[in-house]
N, C-alpha and C positions, 0 to 999 in steps of 0.2 A: 552334651548333657548339661542342663541348667538346674542347679540346686538352689533353693531359696530357704533361708532360715529366719524365722521371726524370733524376737527375744535374743538375738545373736550376741549381744554384749552383756547378757546375764551370766550367772555362774555356770549353768549347764551349757548355755549357748557358746560361751568361749571355749569350753572343753570340746564341744562338738566341732567347732571351727578348726581348732588345733588338730584334732584327729583327722578331719577331711584333708587338711593341707599337708598332713604327714605322708599322704599318698598310699596308705595301706588299705584303703577301702575304695569306694566308688570313684571311678575316673570322671572328671567333669571339665567343662570348658569355661563355665561361669559359675561363681558362687556369690549370690546376692544376699547381703546381710541387712536385716531390718531391725531397728530398735529406735527408742526415743532419742537417744544420743549415743555417741561412741567416744571411747578413750583412744588408745592406740589401735590402729588398724593394721592387719598383716600387710607387709610389703609384697604383694603378689598380684601380678597383672590380671589374674582371673577374678579377683575380689572386687565387687561393687557394693558400696554401702548406700543405704537409703534411710535417712533419719526422719522420724516423725511419729505421730500418734496413729496406731493401727485402727483406731475408730474413725479416722479421716479417710474416706473412700478415695480421695485424690492420691493418697500415698501409693496405692496399688498401680496407678498408671505408670509411675516410675519403676516400681519394683518388678512389674511384669511387662516391661517394654519388650522383653524377650520372653516368650511363653516358658513357664517352668515345667520341668519334668518330674522333679521331686520337691515336695514342700515339707519342712519340718517345723511345725507350729508350736513354739515354746512360749511365746509372749503371754504374760498374764499378770494380773494384780493378785498377790498372794493372799492366803486365807484370812489372816488377822486384819490386814488392811482392807480387804474386800468386805469384811464384816463391819468395820468402822465406817467405811465410805461406800455406801451402797451404789450410788450413781457411778462412781469411778469403776467399781467392779463390774457393773453391768455394761458400761461403755467399752471396756477393754475385753473382759472375759467372754462376753456374749456378742455384743454388737460388733466388736472388732473381728471376732471369728467369723460371724456371718458376712461381714464385708469382704473378708479374704475369700470365703467360699464363693461368693457371687462373682468376684473378680476372676477366680479360676474357672468358674462356669463359662464366663465370657471369653476366655482366652482361646478357645477352639482346640485345645489339646487336653487330653485326660491326664492330669498330673497324679502321681502317687503322693498321697497326703497322710502324714503322721501327726496326730494331735496329741500333745502332752496333756492328758487328763490327770486325774488324781484319785487316790483312795478316799478322798473326802466325800466322794459320791455315796459312800456307804453310811455316812453319818455316825452318830454315837447315841447310846452305847452300841458297840458292835456285837454281833451274835457270837456264839461259842466258837464258830469256825467261819472263815471267809474263803469262798472258792468261786469257781466259774458260774455257779448257779445262785450266788447270793444276790438278792435284789437290792438295787440302790435305793436309799432313802435319806438323802442329804438333810443335815440339820444346821448347816451354815449356808449363807448366801453363796460363798465360794463353791461349795460342793454342788449346789443347785445350778449355778452358772456352768460349771464343767459338765454336768449331766445334760443340760439343755444343749450344749454344744456337741456332745457325743451323739445325741439324737439327730442333729442336723448333719453331722458328718456321715452318719449311716444313711440318711435319706438322700443326700446329694450323691452318695456312692450308689445307692439303689437305682437312681435315675441315670447314672453314667456320667454325671458332671465331673466327678473325681473318682479315683480309686483310693478310698480312705480307710483309715483305722484309728482307733483311740487306744492309748496306752495309759493304764491307771497306775501312775507312779506314786510311791510313798515319799516321805521326806528324804532329800538327797544330801549326803554328807561328803566332805566337810566344807560348808560354805564359809568364806572368810569372815572374821569377826567384824560385823558392821550391822547397823539396823536394816532389817529385811522385811518386816511386816509378817514374818512367818511365826505361827504359834509353836512350830516344832524347832525353832532356832536353837534351843538348848542342846539338841542332838549333835549339832556341829560345834557348838561352843565348848562342850566338854572335851571334845577331841583336840581342839586347838589349845585349850587350857593345859591339857596334859603335855602336848608337844612343846608349849612355851614355858612349862613348869611354873604356872601361876595358879592361884586359887580360883575356884569357880563355885557359884551357887546355882543349884538346879531346882526347877519347879516341880520335880518328881522325886520319889524316893528310890532307894537302891534296888527295890524289887520291881520297879516299873518295867514292863515288857514292851519293847518297841520293834517296829519293822525297820530294817536298815538296808540301804542301798548306796554304794559309793557313786561318785560322779562318773567314774570310769565305767561302772556297770550300767548306769543310766544311758551313757552314750552308746554302749554296746547294744542295749535294748532298742534304742531309737533307730539305729542303723539297721539292726536285724529286722525290725518291723517294716522299715522301708524296702527291704528285700523280699517281702512276702506279699506281693500283690494278690488281692482276692482271697486271702486265706483267713481273714478274720476281721470283723468290724470293731470288736473290743477285745483287748488283751489285758489280762491280769498277770504281770510278770512275777517271777519268783523273787523272794527277798530272804534275808537272814532275819531270824526272830531271836532277839537277845535281851536279857535284862541289863539294866544300867550297871549292876554289879559285875556281870560277865564282861561287859565292855571295859569297865574300869580295871579289872584284873588284867586284861590283855594290854591295855594302855600302860599299866604299871610295869609290865614285863619289858616294854620297849623304852619307856621314858622315865621310869621311877614312880614312886608313890604320888597319887594325885590328891591334892588338898581340896576336898569337896565338902560343901555345906548344903544340906537338904532343907528346902523351904517349899514343901509341896503345895501346889495350886490344884484344887480339886477339879477345875475345868480342864486344865492342861493334862492332868493324869487321866481323866475320863477319855480324852481324845487320843492321847499319844502314849499313855502308860499302861493301858489295859488291852493291848492288841493281841488278839487270839491267834491260834495257828492259821496260816494262810496256805492254801493248797492251789498251786497254779498249774494244774495238770495239763491243760491245753497248751499253755505257753511252753512248758518244759518239753512236751512232745514236738512242738514246732521249733525247738532249738534255742529258746531263751534260757539264760543261766543267771544264777545269783552270784554273789562274791566268793562263795566257797566256804570260808570260815572267818572267824573274827579277826585273825591275824592278817589275812588277805584283805579284808575290808579296811582295816586301819592303813595298811600300805597303799591301797588304791585311793583311799580318801585323802591321805596326807602326803603321799609321795615318799 
């Protein structure tokens, strides 16, 4: 079994690699990690790393020297950066994905393909409820690029080139404090500020309502999607829906009072602070799960 992960040195990618190497999930003989660059790599003879730009088609010659059985495609330019740098977002989020799909088409083996898409495909303002029937209408280049890639994943699957699905993920917490290009970075920042007992300024108010998913839950969802061949081309996974005040209350119970200053940004609040009820009926019926409750979310996000 050969598993390939793109974006493997990113926040979710590293968690996914740790999980696979723990031996609690899919057995494999080779794990190929693809990213622009790598820090420390796992000392495991099954791990092969390939560094480079996924928009460069030559990269796939090395990454797929052995045909892949499962591909988890996480690599992307995040929303804020993709909006500021259109060409970069297009080259990675769309052209890089198309290059990978073409390389898998040519490998002569139908790989199970899981694409990490985004709730950004729904745009803003969001409707009163988001569910499996909500039409996508992206209002950022990032969401448009993710939606275009979803369409191609579905078409390559229809033709039998891959057995693919797309997973519409929300912001994942808690990313380490560092520039990320994510408009939703405040969702992780408030958690780390509480854990490190330092002040934090938020671009949304205490009544802002957000969708929350821990990195552990995201890994669960990705691996569960990989185990469901042919059962769905697009999955909307379940999430927790919490106000900032509810999150802060739970953080205070664990770490003590959080020193918060609110400096609302109308654009950020529109995209990430007014998120309506999300009903993921199909995903729940297929075995996807959210974090359970706010306490479990914090534990899974921060450890």
